[in-house]
N, C-alpha and C positions, 0 to 999 in steps of 0.2 A: 122614725124618731122614737127614741126611749121613752116609755111612760113614766110619770112622776108617781111617787108614792106618798100616801098620806102619812104624816109624822105623828105617830102615837095618838093621842086623843085629841090632837089640835086640828086646826083646818088648814095648816100649812102642807103645801105639796112639794116634796123634794126629789131631785135626781138621786140615783142609787150610789152615787159617789160625791162626798162633800169635799171640796177643795180646800185643803189646809193653807192657812195664810201666814203661818209662822215664819216662812222663808222670805216674805216680802219685807224689804228693809233690812235684811240680814244678809243672807246669800244671794238673794235677787234684788237689784237695784230697781228703781222705779220703771224703767223702760222695759226691763225684762218681765217684771211683775205685770205690767199692763198687757204684755204679749201673752203670757200665759192665761190672764183672766179673759182675754179676748178668745183665745183658742178654746178654752174650757166653756164659756157660754156658746160659742159658735157650734159646739158639739152638742148643745142641749143641756149642758150644766147649769144649775140655778142655785146651788147651795154652798155659800162661802163661809168658811170658819175661821175665827181670829180670836184676839184676846187683847185686852188693852196692855198687857204686859209685854206683848211681842213688839220688838225683840230688845228689851232692856238689858239682857245679857251681853250684847255685843259692844264691843269698845266704841266709845263716842255715842252710843244711843242711850235714850232716857225712858224708853217705853212709849207705845202709842204709834211707832213707825208703821206697822202693818195697817193699822186702821186708817192713818193718814193717806197712805198710798190707795187703799181701797175706796177711801171717800173722794179722792181725786179722780179715780178711774170711773166711779160712779157718776160723778158730775159731767166728766168729759164725755162719757158715752151715753148719758141719759137712761142709764139701766136700772134705776133704783126699784121700779115696779116689777122688774122682771127676775129679780133675785132674792133668795132668803138670806139675810145676814145674820149670823150668830156670833156674839162676842161673849167676854167673860170678864168677871170681877173678882178681886182679893189680892192679885199679885202685883199690880203697878206699884212702882217705888213710892209714888205720892199717894196712893190708895191702897194701903195694905190692910187686909183683913175684911171681915164681913159685918162690922158694927152698921146699924142702920143709916147713920149719917154718911159713912163712907161709901156704901152701895149706892146711895141716891147721887152723891158728889160724883163718883166714879161713872155712873150711867150717863150724867150730864156731859162729862168729859168725853166719853166714847161717842155720844151723838154728835158733838162738835167736830172731832176728828172725822167721823164717817160722814159728816155733811147731810145728815138725815134727821128726821123728826121722830123716828121710831126704830128700835132694834127688834127683829123678828123673833130671835131666840136669845135670851140672856142667861148665861150660866153663873152659877157659883164656881169659880175655877179649882179652888182647893177649899174644901169644908175647914171650918174653924170650930172645932168642938168647945171652945171656951165661950162661944157666943150661942145663945138659946136659939133653938129651930125657930121659935116664936118671933125673936127679933128679925131674923134673917127672911123668913116667909112675910112677916108684916111689912117690911120694907120693900120687897119684891112686889108684893101685892099693890103697894101705893103706886110703884112704877107702872104696873099694868092699868090701874085705875085712871092714872094720868095720861094714858095712851103713848108713854114713852116707850113701852115694851109691850109685845104682843103675848108672848109665852115665855115661861121660866123653865129652866133645866139645871142639872146638877153634874158636876164633874169630880173626881177623886173624893168620893165620899163613902162612908161605911154603911153596910147594909141596915145597922141600926139606926144611924142618924136619917138615912134615906126615909126608911119606915115611918120614923117619929115625924119627919117634915110632911110626908104624904098624909098621916093621920091628923096632924094640925089643920093642914089645908082643908081637909073634908069636913072636920069637926067645926071650924069656924067659918067655912064657905068663902075661903080665900084663894087667890091664885095657887095653882097646884103644879108641881112638875109635870111636864109632858115628855122629857127626854133625860137620857143619862150618857155621859161620856166617859166610858171606862178605858183604862189602859188594857188593850186586848189584841192579841194576835197569835199566830201559830206557835210562837216560841215563848208567849207570856200569857198563860191561860189562867193561872191560879188566882189573880186578883178578881177577876170578874166571875168565872164559873162558881156556882155554888150560891151562898146566901144572898150576894148582890144581885145575881142574875134573877134568882127566885122572887126577889122583891120587884124587879122592874118587870118580870113577866106578870106577876099578879096585879100590878097596877097599871097594866098597858103601856108601859113606857117604851119609847123608841131607843135602842142602844145605838150610839153613833162613836165607835171605837177610835181612840187616838193611838198612835205609833203602830198603825195597822201593818206597816211593812218593817216594823221593828228597826227603825232609823236606817232603813235600806238593806238591812240583811237579808229581808225575803225577796229581794229583786234578783238574788243569785249573783250579784257582782263581787261579793266578798267570798273568796274561795282560799284554800290553803296556797300560800306563795303569791297571791294577788296583792298588789297595792293599789288603793283607791283614795284618790284625792277628794275628801270630802270633810266638811266641819263636823259631821256626825259619824266619820268612820270608826273612832274608838268605841262608840256605843253599840255599833253594829258588829264590829269584829269579835266582841267578846262571846257571841253566840257560837262562833266559829270552834271554839275551845270546848263546847259541850257536845255530849253524845246526842242530846235531843236536836242541837242545831244541825249536826250532821245528818241525822235521820230525816229531818224536815227537808233538807235540800235535795236530799236523793228522791223523796216522794214528789216534791214539787217539780223536779227534773222530769220525772216519769209522767206525771199528769200533764205538764205543760206540753211535752212532746206528743201525746196523744190528741191534745186539742189544737196544737200549732199555735200556741199563744206564749207570751212572756210569763216568767215565773210570778211576776208582781201581779199580774192579771189573775193567775190562780190562788195566790195567797188572799187577795181581796175577795175572791168568789167564795172561798172557805168560810170567810167571816160572814160573808152576806147569807150564807146558808145556815147560819148558827141561830138559834131561837132568840128572839127579840131584835137581832141586829137588822137595823133598816139601811143605813148608809155608812160604811167605813169612811174614815177621813184620811186623805194622803196629800202630800204637798209636792209640787213640781217647781224645781228652780228654773227648769227651761221648757220651752214648748215641746222639744224632743222627748221629754220625759212624760208628756201627758197621755199618749195612745195607750200605753200598759196600763195605766190607771183606768182610763175611760172605758176600757175593755170589760171591766167588771159588769157594765150594764147590759151587755150581750151575752157573756159567758154563763151558761148553766152546767155546773157540775153534775155528774151522775151520783147516785147513792154510794157507788163503789168508790169514786174518786174521793168523796167527802170522808168515807170510812177510812181509806188508805191514809189520808193526811192526818185525820184525827188520831189514828193509832200511832203514826210517826212522831207525833207531837206530844204524846201522852207523857 
């Protein structure tokens, strides 16, 4: 049984792979989503990541589809006490932004869809620099005090705003971010590495990267001349055209061969080996896609492996 890891300065204990819920209600229907959730938890997984906006971008959707499916699954399986649920605020069509009233109303809507009385980890999905950090943290702190949210976190935020938020929380004795969800993977390192990672490290935040597999590019299924049927193929295929993308695939091939594991497992393991990273986030549309993701819990790359991949992706 894979051991769970403490999430930052919180008392939450999570599996080393967070299951992304962005596909639930989009490319995976209810039955398919239930099957993936069943298989993930059966393998020891306990960390489910979603957002109130998933998947408002899909035709016919209004936002909240992913939370609704997860809520139904939690109720049917009686699993609420066994899993850590993370969701986000700021992008739902009816709850845009991070004004205090919006945050509180959006949290109530998420709680209803999830069919629960508390959210374990509540993220600001995209920072809104026009809203003072004092207003955002104040509203999040009210949710924590009300017992609706256990811990708070940030995603898509600048180093400056993150630092200001943490300093305000410390100064006023309010709820404080315990985690950060950055866009970070082997072919996209520039957003996180540097000032943002430095702030996270100094504050003891757990980093939980999204797009861990670069929309599927790092699974290795996108190759010159290959056609892939996927809603995300355009985003993934653009990496093929870059020198960095080609070098990363070559290095992934070598390391994956040496360990006899899928490329996706290696790409996630590289992330897990980076400072501050606790659990990469990856989604699976089908049960068949899960083993390559879950493998990150067992794979330990050598220092040479990590160096080879780091150099290829520089």
